[in-house]
PQR file with spaces between the fields and no chain letter, atoms N, CA, C, O and H, PARSE charges and radii, in Angstrom:
ATOM       1  N    MET     1     163.323    8.900  139.115 -0.4000 1.5000
ATOM       2  CA   MET     1     163.792    9.917  140.039 -0.0000 2.0000
ATOM       3  C    MET     1     165.195   10.392  139.653  0.5500 1.7000
ATOM       4  O    MET     1     165.504   11.578  139.768 -0.5500 1.4000
ATOM       5  N    ARG     2     166.033    9.476  139.201 -0.4000 1.5000
ATOM       6  CA   ARG     2     167.382    9.872  138.778 -0.0000 2.0000
ATOM       7  C    ARG     2     167.347   10.789  137.571  0.5500 1.7000
ATOM       8  O    ARG     2     168.166   11.700  137.444 -0.5500 1.4000
ATOM       9  H    ARG     2     165.782    8.512  139.107  0.4000 1.0000
ATOM      10  N    ILE     3     166.391   10.540  136.683 -0.4000 1.5000
ATOM      11  CA   ILE     3     166.279   11.372  135.479 -0.0000 2.0000
ATOM      12  C    ILE     3     165.907   12.797  135.864  0.5500 1.7000
ATOM      13  O    ILE     3     166.467   13.750  135.322 -0.5500 1.4000
ATOM      14  H    ILE     3     165.726    9.801  136.786  0.4000 1.0000
ATOM      15  N    LEU     4     164.968   12.953  136.794 -0.4000 1.5000
ATOM      16  CA   LEU     4     164.585   14.296  137.240 -0.0000 2.0000
ATOM      17  C    LEU     4     165.749   15.016  137.909  0.5500 1.7000
ATOM      18  O    LEU     4     165.953   16.210  137.693 -0.5500 1.4000
ATOM      19  H    LEU     4     164.514   12.178  137.234  0.4000 1.0000
ATOM      20  N    GLY     5     166.505   14.293  138.718 -0.4000 1.5000
ATOM      21  CA   GLY     5     167.680   14.890  139.357 -0.0000 2.0000
ATOM      22  C    GLY     5     168.713   15.331  138.335  0.5500 1.7000
ATOM      23  O    GLY     5     169.293   16.411  138.443 -0.5500 1.4000
ATOM      24  H    GLY     5     166.339   13.323  138.894  0.4000 1.0000
ATOM      25  N    ALA     6     168.934   14.477  137.338 -0.4000 1.5000
ATOM      26  CA   ALA     6     169.896   14.818  136.288 -0.0000 2.0000
ATOM      27  C    ALA     6     169.420   16.027  135.489  0.5500 1.7000
ATOM      28  O    ALA     6     170.219   16.902  135.154 -0.5500 1.4000
ATOM      29  H    ALA     6     168.463   13.600  137.249  0.4000 1.0000
ATOM      30  N    LEU     7     168.119   16.082  135.179 -0.4000 1.5000
ATOM      31  CA   LEU     7     167.583   17.231  134.448 -0.0000 2.0000
ATOM      32  C    LEU     7     167.707   18.520  135.252  0.5500 1.7000
ATOM      33  O    LEU     7     168.000   19.578  134.695 -0.5500 1.4000
ATOM      34  H    LEU     7     167.470   15.372  135.451  0.4000 1.0000
ATOM      35  N    LEU     8     167.486   18.432  136.548 -0.4000 1.5000
ATOM      36  CA   LEU     8     167.624   19.607  137.402 -0.0000 2.0000
ATOM      37  C    LEU     8     169.070   20.111  137.410  0.5500 1.7000
ATOM      38  O    LEU     8     169.314   21.314  137.311 -0.5500 1.4000
ATOM      39  H    LEU     8     167.248   17.573  137.001  0.4000 1.0000
ATOM      40  N    ILE     9     170.015   19.196  137.527 -0.4000 1.5000
ATOM      41  CA   ILE     9     171.434   19.586  137.517 -0.0000 2.0000
ATOM      42  C    ILE     9     171.808   20.217  136.183  0.5500 1.7000
ATOM      43  O    ILE     9     172.498   21.236  136.153 -0.5500 1.4000
ATOM      44  H    ILE     9     169.818   18.219  137.607  0.4000 1.0000
ATOM      45  N    ILE    10     171.363   19.626  135.087 -0.4000 1.5000
ATOM      46  CA   ILE    10     171.658   20.182  133.761 -0.0000 2.0000
ATOM      47  C    ILE    10     171.029   21.563  133.617  0.5500 1.7000
ATOM      48  O    ILE    10     171.652   22.474  133.072 -0.5500 1.4000
ATOM      49  H    ILE    10     170.803   18.798  135.112  0.4000 1.0000
ATOM      50  N    TRP    11     169.779   21.725  134.110 -0.4000 1.5000
ATOM      51  CA   TRP    11     169.076   23.011  134.060 -0.0000 2.0000
ATOM      52  C    TRP    11     169.904   24.089  134.771  0.5500 1.7000
ATOM      53  O    TRP    11     170.103   25.180  134.236 -0.5500 1.4000
ATOM      54  H    TRP    11     169.273   20.985  134.552  0.4000 1.0000
ATOM      55  N    LEU    12     170.384   23.772  135.981 -0.4000 1.5000
ATOM      56  CA   LEU    12     171.149   24.746  136.766 -0.0000 2.0000
ATOM      57  C    LEU    12     172.514   25.023  136.144  0.5500 1.7000
ATOM      58  O    LEU    12     173.007   26.148  136.221 -0.5500 1.4000
ATOM      59  H    LEU    12     170.222   22.886  136.415  0.4000 1.0000
ATOM      60  N    ILE    13     173.127   24.027  135.535 -0.4000 1.5000
ATOM      61  CA   ILE    13     174.411   24.239  134.854 -0.0000 2.0000
ATOM      62  C    ILE    13     174.234   25.195  133.680  0.5500 1.7000
ATOM      63  O    ILE    13     175.062   26.081  133.466 -0.5500 1.4000
ATOM      64  H    ILE    13     172.727   23.112  135.472  0.4000 1.0000
ATOM      65  N    ILE    14     173.157   25.017  132.921 -0.4000 1.5000
ATOM      66  CA   ILE    14     172.885   25.926  131.799 -0.0000 2.0000
ATOM      67  C    ILE    14     172.659   27.346  132.316  0.5500 1.7000
ATOM      68  O    ILE    14     173.140   28.308  131.719 -0.5500 1.4000
ATOM      69  H    ILE    14     172.484   24.298  133.095  0.4000 1.0000
ATOM      70  N    GLY    15     171.926   27.480  133.426 -0.4000 1.5000
ATOM      71  CA   GLY    15     171.713   28.805  134.025 -0.0000 2.0000
ATOM      72  C    GLY    15     173.003   29.419  134.514  0.5500 1.7000
ATOM      73  O    GLY    15     173.219   30.621  134.359 -0.5500 1.4000
ATOM      74  H    GLY    15     171.534   26.698  133.912  0.4000 1.0000
ATOM      75  N    GLY    16     173.871   28.602  135.110 -0.4000 1.5000
ATOM      76  CA   GLY    16     175.176   29.101  135.549 -0.0000 2.0000
ATOM      77  C    GLY    16     176.025   29.560  134.376  0.5500 1.7000
ATOM      78  O    GLY    16     176.738   30.558  134.473 -0.5500 1.4000
ATOM      79  H    GLY    16     173.695   27.626  135.237  0.4000 1.0000
ATOM      80  N    PHE    17     175.951   28.836  133.275 -0.4000 1.5000
ATOM      81  CA   PHE    17     176.698   29.233  132.077 -0.0000 2.0000
ATOM      82  C    PHE    17     176.175   30.558  131.532  0.5500 1.7000
ATOM      83  O    PHE    17     176.958   31.404  131.099 -0.5500 1.4000
ATOM      84  H    PHE    17     175.372   28.025  133.196  0.4000 1.0000
ATOM      85  N    ALA    18     174.856   30.742  131.551 -0.4000 1.5000
ATOM      86  CA   ALA    18     174.266   32.008  131.089 -0.0000 2.0000
ATOM      87  C    ALA    18     174.713   33.163  131.977  0.5500 1.7000
ATOM      88  O    ALA    18     175.034   34.242  131.478 -0.5500 1.4000
ATOM      89  H    ALA    18     174.220   30.055  131.903  0.4000 1.0000
ATOM      90  N    ALA    19     174.737   32.943  133.295 -0.4000 1.5000
ATOM      91  CA   ALA    19     175.201   33.990  134.218 -0.0000 2.0000
ATOM      92  C    ALA    19     176.667   34.299  133.976  0.5500 1.7000
ATOM      93  O    ALA    19     177.074   35.459  134.037 -0.5500 1.4000
ATOM      94  H    ALA    19     174.476   32.067  133.700  0.4000 1.0000
ATOM      95  N    TRP    20     177.460   33.281  133.705 -0.4000 1.5000
ATOM      96  CA   TRP    20     178.888   33.493  133.419 -0.0000 2.0000
ATOM      97  C    TRP    20     179.063   34.294  132.136  0.5500 1.7000
ATOM      98  O    TRP    20     179.908   35.188  132.078 -0.5500 1.4000
ATOM      99  H    TRP    20     177.129   32.339  133.656  0.4000 1.0000
ATOM     100  N    GLN    21     178.272   33.984  131.097 -0.4000 1.5000
ATOM     101  CA   GLN    21     178.353   34.720  129.838 -0.0000 2.0000
ATOM     102  C    GLN    21     177.991   36.190  130.014  0.5500 1.7000
ATOM     103  O    GLN    21     178.517   37.049  129.306 -0.5500 1.4000
ATOM     104  H    GLN    21     177.586   33.258  131.143  0.4000 1.0000
ATOM     105  N    ARG    22     177.109   36.479  130.942 -0.4000 1.5000
ATOM     106  CA   ARG    22     176.717   37.869  131.192 -0.0000 2.0000
ATOM     107  C    ARG    22     177.691   38.593  132.105  0.5500 1.7000
ATOM     108  O    ARG    22     177.515   39.781  132.377 -0.5500 1.4000
ATOM     109  H    ARG    22     176.682   35.781  131.517  0.4000 1.0000
ATOM     110  N    GLY    23     178.711   37.901  132.579 -0.4000 1.5000
ATOM     111  CA   GLY    23     179.744   38.535  133.391 -0.0000 2.0000
ATOM     112  C    GLY    23     179.369   38.736  134.838  0.5500 1.7000
ATOM     113  O    GLY    23     179.924   39.613  135.501 -0.5500 1.4000
ATOM     114  H    GLY    23     178.854   36.937  132.358  0.4000 1.0000
ATOM     115  N    TYR    24     178.429   37.938  135.353 -0.4000 1.5000
ATOM     116  CA   TYR    24     177.978   38.110  136.727 -0.0000 2.0000
ATOM     117  C    TYR    24     178.952   37.553  137.755  0.5500 1.7000
ATOM     118  O    TYR    24     178.802   37.832  138.945 -0.5500 1.4000
ATOM     119  H    TYR    24     177.978   37.227  134.814  0.4000 1.0000
ATOM     120  N    PHE    25     179.940   36.779  137.338 -0.4000 1.5000
ATOM     121  CA   PHE    25     180.868   36.174  138.288 -0.0000 2.0000
ATOM     122  C    PHE    25     182.201   36.912  138.337  0.5500 1.7000
ATOM     123  O    PHE    25     183.211   36.324  138.725 -0.5500 1.4000
ATOM     124  H    PHE    25     180.062   36.553  136.371  0.4000 1.0000
ATOM     125  N    GLY    26     182.226   38.187  137.952 -0.4000 1.5000
ATOM     126  CA   GLY    26     183.452   38.964  137.929 -0.0000 2.0000
ATOM     127  C    GLY    26     183.965   39.352  139.310  0.5500 1.7000
ATOM     128  O    GLY    26     185.134   39.713  139.444 -0.5500 1.4000
ATOM     129  H    GLY    26     181.406   38.664  137.637  0.4000 1.0000
ATOM     130  N    GLY    27     183.147   39.288  140.309 -0.4000 1.5000
ATOM     131  CA   GLY    27     183.537   39.654  141.663 -0.0000 2.0000
ATOM     132  C    GLY    27     182.366   39.437  142.606  0.5500 1.7000
ATOM     133  O    GLY    27     181.303   38.965  142.203 -0.5500 1.4000
ATOM     134  H    GLY    27     182.197   38.995  140.199  0.4000 1.0000
ATOM     135  N    ALA    28     182.574   39.782  143.838 -0.4000 1.5000
ATOM     136  CA   ALA    28     181.513   39.624  144.835 -0.0000 2.0000
ATOM     137  C    ALA    28     180.379   40.607  144.530  0.5500 1.7000
ATOM     138  O    ALA    28     180.635   41.757  144.175 -0.5500 1.4000
ATOM     139  H    ALA    28     183.438   40.166  144.165  0.4000 1.0000
ATOM     140  N    PRO    29     179.125   40.154  144.669 -0.5600 1.5000
ATOM     141  CA   PRO    29     178.007   41.066  144.420  0.2800 2.0000
ATOM     142  C    PRO    29     178.036   42.237  145.394  0.5500 1.7000
ATOM     143  O    PRO    29     178.256   42.055  146.592 -0.5500 1.4000
ATOM     144  N    GLY    30     177.815   43.423  144.877 -0.4000 1.5000
ATOM     145  CA   GLY    30     177.877   44.613  145.704 -0.0000 2.0000
ATOM     146  C    GLY    30     176.575   44.987  146.360  0.5500 1.7000
ATOM     147  O    GLY    30     176.550   45.852  147.236 -0.5500 1.4000
ATOM     148  H    GLY    30     177.636   43.570  143.904  0.4000 1.0000
ATOM     149  N    SER    31     175.490   44.355  145.955 -0.4000 1.5000
ATOM     150  CA   SER    31     174.195   44.712  146.533 -0.0000 2.0000
ATOM     151  C    SER    31     173.262   43.507  146.506  0.5500 1.7000
ATOM     152  O    SER    31     173.550   42.472  145.905 -0.5500 1.4000
ATOM     153  H    SER    31     175.510   43.653  145.244  0.4000 1.0000
ATOM     154  N    CYS    32     172.152   43.685  147.174 -0.4000 1.5000
ATOM     155  CA   CYS    32     171.107   42.660  147.199 -0.0000 2.0000
ATOM     156  C    CYS    32     170.583   42.408  145.786  0.5500 1.7000
ATOM     157  O    CYS    32     170.326   41.264  145.413 -0.5500 1.4000
ATOM     158  H    CYS    32     171.917   44.525  147.662  0.4000 1.0000
ATOM     159  N    ALA    33     170.427   43.461  145.011 -0.4000 1.5000
ATOM     160  CA   ALA    33     169.900   43.326  143.661 -0.0000 2.0000
ATOM     161  C    ALA    33     170.841   42.510  142.780  0.5500 1.7000
ATOM     162  O    ALA    33     170.382   41.677  141.998 -0.5500 1.4000
ATOM     163  H    ALA    33     170.636   44.391  145.313  0.4000 1.0000
ATOM     164  N    GLN    34     172.139   42.734  142.891 -0.4000 1.5000
ATOM     165  CA   GLN    34     173.091   41.975  142.084 -0.0000 2.0000
ATOM     166  C    GLN    34     173.093   40.499  142.465  0.5500 1.7000
ATOM     167  O    GLN    34     173.107   39.634  141.589 -0.5500 1.4000
ATOM     168  H    GLN    34     172.512   43.411  143.525  0.4000 1.0000
ATOM     169  N    ALA    35     173.079   40.207  143.744 -0.4000 1.5000
ATOM     170  CA   ALA    35     173.063   38.812  144.196 -0.0000 2.0000
ATOM     171  C    ALA    35     171.768   38.127  143.767  0.5500 1.7000
ATOM     172  O    ALA    35     171.791   36.973  143.339 -0.5500 1.4000
ATOM     173  H    ALA    35     173.068   40.910  144.455  0.4000 1.0000
ATOM     174  N    GLY    36     170.654   38.817  143.877 -0.4000 1.5000
ATOM     175  CA   GLY    36     169.378   38.253  143.458 -0.0000 2.0000
ATOM     176  C    GLY    36     169.303   38.006  141.968  0.5500 1.7000
ATOM     177  O    GLY    36     168.745   37.001  141.528 -0.5500 1.4000
ATOM     178  H    GLY    36     170.634   39.755  144.226  0.4000 1.0000
ATOM     179  N    THR    37     169.863   38.918  141.185 -0.4000 1.5000
ATOM     180  CA   THR    37     169.871   38.759  139.737 -0.0000 2.0000
ATOM     181  C    THR    37     170.687   37.546  139.324  0.5500 1.7000
ATOM     182  O    THR    37     170.277   36.799  138.437 -0.5500 1.4000
ATOM     183  H    THR    37     170.317   39.735  141.541  0.4000 1.0000
ATOM     184  N    VAL    38     171.835   37.341  139.954 -0.4000 1.5000
ATOM     185  CA   VAL    38     172.651   36.162  139.661 -0.0000 2.0000
ATOM     186  C    VAL    38     171.873   34.891  139.992  0.5500 1.7000
ATOM     187  O    VAL    38     171.838   33.957  139.191 -0.5500 1.4000
ATOM     188  H    VAL    38     172.169   37.948  140.675  0.4000 1.0000
ATOM     189  N    ALA    39     171.256   34.854  141.157 -0.4000 1.5000
ATOM     190  CA   ALA    39     170.516   33.664  141.576 -0.0000 2.0000
ATOM     191  C    ALA    39     169.335   33.374  140.645  0.5500 1.7000
ATOM     192  O    ALA    39     169.118   32.222  140.271 -0.5500 1.4000
ATOM     193  H    ALA    39     171.284   35.613  141.807  0.4000 1.0000
ATOM     194  N    VAL    40     168.580   34.389  140.273 -0.4000 1.5000
ATOM     195  CA   VAL    40     167.423   34.187  139.407 -0.0000 2.0000
ATOM     196  C    VAL    40     167.863   33.782  138.006  0.5500 1.7000
ATOM     197  O    VAL    40     167.185   32.987  137.354 -0.5500 1.4000
ATOM     198  H    VAL    40     168.756   35.325  140.577  0.4000 1.0000
ATOM     199  N    THR    41     168.975   34.311  137.538 -0.4000 1.5000
ATOM     200  CA   THR    41     169.494   33.921  136.230 -0.0000 2.0000
ATOM     201  C    THR    41     169.864   32.449  136.215  0.5500 1.7000
ATOM     202  O    THR    41     169.576   31.748  135.245 -0.5500 1.4000
ATOM     203  H    THR    41     169.526   34.956  138.068  0.4000 1.0000
ATOM     204  N    ILE    42     170.495   31.974  137.272 -0.4000 1.5000
ATOM     205  CA   ILE    42     170.862   30.560  137.353 -0.0000 2.0000
ATOM     206  C    ILE    42     169.612   29.688  137.402  0.5500 1.7000
ATOM     207  O    ILE    42     169.547   28.665  136.719 -0.5500 1.4000
ATOM     208  H    ILE    42     170.730   32.543  138.060  0.4000 1.0000
ATOM     209  N    VAL    43     168.627   30.077  138.196 -0.4000 1.5000
ATOM     210  CA   VAL    43     167.397   29.290  138.322 -0.0000 2.0000
ATOM     211  C    VAL    43     166.605   29.288  137.013  0.5500 1.7000
ATOM     212  O    VAL    43     165.932   28.303  136.708 -0.5500 1.4000
ATOM     213  H    VAL    43     168.680   30.907  138.751  0.4000 1.0000
ATOM     214  N    ALA    44     166.673   30.360  136.244 -0.4000 1.5000
ATOM     215  CA   ALA    44     165.945   30.433  134.976 -0.0000 2.0000
ATOM     216  C    ALA    44     166.498   29.448  133.956  0.5500 1.7000
ATOM     217  O    ALA    44     165.782   29.049  133.038 -0.5500 1.4000
ATOM     218  H    ALA    44     167.220   31.159  136.492  0.4000 1.0000
ATOM     219  N    GLY    45     167.739   29.055  134.099 -0.4000 1.5000
ATOM     220  CA   GLY    45     168.326   28.028  133.241 -0.0000 2.0000
ATOM     221  C    GLY    45     168.217   28.347  131.757  0.5500 1.7000
ATOM     222  O    GLY    45     168.574   29.444  131.327 -0.5500 1.4000
ATOM     223  H    GLY    45     168.320   29.379  134.846  0.4000 1.0000
ATOM     224  N    PRO    46     167.724   27.391  130.973 -0.5600 1.5000
ATOM     225  CA   PRO    46     167.650   27.567  129.522  0.2800 2.0000
ATOM     226  C    PRO    46     166.711   28.685  129.074  0.5500 1.7000
ATOM     227  O    PRO    46     166.783   29.120  127.924 -0.5500 1.4000
ATOM     228  N    LEU    47     165.839   29.153  129.953 -0.4000 1.5000
ATOM     229  CA   LEU    47     164.948   30.252  129.579 -0.0000 2.0000
ATOM     230  C    LEU    47     165.733   31.509  129.240  0.5500 1.7000
ATOM     231  O    LEU    47     165.235   32.378  128.524 -0.5500 1.4000
ATOM     232  H    LEU    47     165.781   28.800  130.887  0.4000 1.0000
ATOM     233  N    ASN    48     166.960   31.612  129.749 -0.4000 1.5000
ATOM     234  CA   ASN    48     167.806   32.755  129.416 -0.0000 2.0000
ATOM     235  C    ASN    48     168.087   32.818  127.921  0.5500 1.7000
ATOM     236  O    ASN    48     168.261   33.904  127.368 -0.5500 1.4000
ATOM     237  H    ASN    48     167.365   30.906  130.330  0.4000 1.0000
ATOM     238  N    TYR    49     168.133   31.674  127.269 -0.4000 1.5000
ATOM     239  CA   TYR    49     168.423   31.631  125.840 -0.0000 2.0000
ATOM     240  C    TYR    49     167.166   31.743  124.981  0.5500 1.7000
ATOM     241  O    TYR    49     167.240   31.729  123.752 -0.5500 1.4000
ATOM     242  H    TYR    49     167.991   30.792  127.718  0.4000 1.0000
ATOM     243  N    MET    50     166.010   31.853  125.640 -0.4000 1.5000
ATOM     244  CA   MET    50     164.755   32.053  124.926 -0.0000 2.0000
ATOM     245  C    MET    50     164.237   33.473  125.142  0.5500 1.7000
ATOM     246  O    MET    50     163.070   33.756  124.872 -0.5500 1.4000
ATOM     247  H    MET    50     165.950   31.864  126.638  0.4000 1.0000
ATOM     248  N    GLY    51     165.087   34.352  125.619 -0.4000 1.5000
ATOM     249  CA   GLY    51     164.715   35.755  125.749 -0.0000 2.0000
ATOM     250  C    GLY    51     164.502   36.239  127.166  0.5500 1.7000
ATOM     251  O    GLY    51     164.306   37.437  127.373 -0.5500 1.4000
ATOM     252  H    GLY    51     166.035   34.122  125.839  0.4000 1.0000
ATOM     253  N    ALA    52     164.533   35.360  128.144 -0.4000 1.5000
ATOM     254  CA   ALA    52     164.351   35.800  129.527 -0.0000 2.0000
ATOM     255  C    ALA    52     165.604   36.538  129.997  0.5500 1.7000
ATOM     256  O    ALA    52     166.727   36.101  129.744 -0.5500 1.4000
ATOM     257  H    ALA    52     164.692   34.387  127.976  0.4000 1.0000
ATOM     258  N    ASN    53     165.400   37.634  130.668 -0.4000 1.5000
ATOM     259  CA   ASN    53     166.498   38.395  131.252 -0.0000 2.0000
ATOM     260  C    ASN    53     166.053   38.830  132.648  0.5500 1.7000
ATOM     261  O    ASN    53     165.723   39.996  132.866 -0.5500 1.4000
ATOM     262  H    ASN    53     164.488   37.989  130.873  0.4000 1.0000
ATOM     263  N    PRO    54     166.046   37.879  133.595 -0.5600 1.5000
ATOM     264  CA   PRO    54     165.514   38.209  134.922  0.2800 2.0000
ATOM     265  C    PRO    54     166.370   39.233  135.656  0.5500 1.7000
ATOM     266  O    PRO    54     167.598   39.146  135.666 -0.5500 1.4000
ATOM     267  N    GLN    55     165.709   40.189  136.261 -0.4000 1.5000
ATOM     268  CA   GLN    55     166.375   41.222  137.048 -0.0000 2.0000
ATOM     269  C    GLN    55     165.649   41.325  138.389  0.5500 1.7000
ATOM     270  O    GLN    55     164.422   41.253  138.440 -0.5500 1.4000
ATOM     271  H    GLN    55     164.712   40.259  136.253  0.4000 1.0000
ATOM     272  N    ILE    56     166.397   41.490  139.454 -0.4000 1.5000
ATOM     273  CA   ILE    56     165.830   41.651  140.785 -0.0000 2.0000
ATOM     274  C    ILE    56     166.135   43.066  141.261  0.5500 1.7000
ATOM     275  O    ILE    56     167.244   43.569  141.080 -0.5500 1.4000
ATOM     276  H    ILE    56     167.394   41.549  139.412  0.4000 1.0000
ATOM     277  N    ASP    57     165.152   43.690  141.863 -0.4000 1.5000
ATOM     278  CA   ASP    57     165.334   45.009  142.451 -0.0000 2.0000
ATOM     279  C    ASP    57     164.885   44.919  143.909  0.5500 1.7000
ATOM     280  O    ASP    57     163.699   44.733  144.181 -0.5500 1.4000
ATOM     281  H    ASP    57     164.251   43.282  142.010  0.4000 1.0000
ATOM     282  N    CYS    58     165.809   45.047  144.830 -0.4000 1.5000
ATOM     283  CA   CYS    58     165.460   44.959  146.245 -0.0000 2.0000
ATOM     284  C    CYS    58     166.217   46.033  147.026  0.5500 1.7000
ATOM     285  O    CYS    58     167.265   46.523  146.606 -0.5500 1.4000
ATOM     286  H    CYS    58     166.773   45.198  144.609  0.4000 1.0000
ATOM     287  N    GLU    59     165.659   46.366  148.145 -0.4000 1.5000
ATOM     288  CA   GLU    59     166.287   47.353  149.028 -0.0000 2.0000
ATOM     289  C    GLU    59     166.406   46.772  150.410  0.5500 1.7000
ATOM     290  O    GLU    59     165.454   46.196  150.938 -0.5500 1.4000
ATOM     291  H    GLU    59     164.808   45.968  148.486  0.4000 1.0000
ATOM     292  N    ILE    60     167.553   46.918  150.989 -0.4000 1.5000
ATOM     293  CA   ILE    60     167.790   46.463  152.358 -0.0000 2.0000
ATOM     294  C    ILE    60     167.487   47.640  153.280  0.5500 1.7000
ATOM     295  O    ILE    60     167.991   48.742  153.061 -0.5500 1.4000
ATOM     296  H    ILE    60     168.326   47.386  150.560  0.4000 1.0000
ATOM     297  N    PRO    61     166.673   47.419  154.303 -0.5600 1.5000
ATOM     298  CA   PRO    61     166.367   48.523  155.223  0.2800 2.0000
ATOM     299  C    PRO    61     167.618   49.065  155.911  0.5500 1.7000
ATOM     300  O    PRO    61     168.487   48.299  156.330 -0.5500 1.4000
ATOM     301  N    GLN    62     167.700   50.345  156.021 -0.4000 1.5000
ATOM     302  CA   GLN    62     168.838   50.996  156.662 -0.0000 2.0000
ATOM     303  C    GLN    62     168.537   51.152  158.151  0.5500 1.7000
ATOM     304  O    GLN    62     167.389   51.378  158.535 -0.5500 1.4000
ATOM     305  H    GLN    62     166.995   50.967  155.681  0.4000 1.0000
ATOM     306  N    PRO    63     169.561   51.032  158.984 -0.5600 1.5000
ATOM     307  CA   PRO    63     169.338   51.203  160.405  0.2800 2.0000
ATOM     308  C    PRO    63     168.930   52.641  160.734  0.5500 1.7000
ATOM     309  O    PRO    63     169.376   53.590  160.089 -0.5500 1.4000
ATOM     310  N    SER    64     168.090   52.780  161.733 -0.4000 1.5000
ATOM     311  CA   SER    64     167.670   54.115  162.132 -0.0000 2.0000
ATOM     312  C    SER    64     168.799   54.809  162.887  0.5500 1.7000
ATOM     313  O    SER    64     169.668   54.163  163.472 -0.5500 1.4000
ATOM     314  H    SER    64     167.728   52.010  162.257  0.4000 1.0000
ATOM     315  N    GLN    65     168.765   56.123  162.860 -0.4000 1.5000
ATOM     316  CA   GLN    65     169.832   56.887  163.511 -0.0000 2.0000
ATOM     317  C    GLN    65     169.363   57.461  164.813  0.5500 1.7000
ATOM     318  O    GLN    65     170.129   58.136  165.501 -0.5500 1.4000
ATOM     319  H    GLN    65     168.060   56.649  162.385  0.4000 1.0000
């Protein structure tokens, strides 16, 4: 169980490093899509270095007038 936990932490650290290399931590995310892309990049971990470039496209509903 400790090995799986350690592998998970290493996986997420590698994903965080990939997000940092892409410049995603330059400031607060301005939209849902930017925040989602950062999160998916971190979760993808080492897959980022095998060609994965996850992108999220989402829309937040606007209030009615």
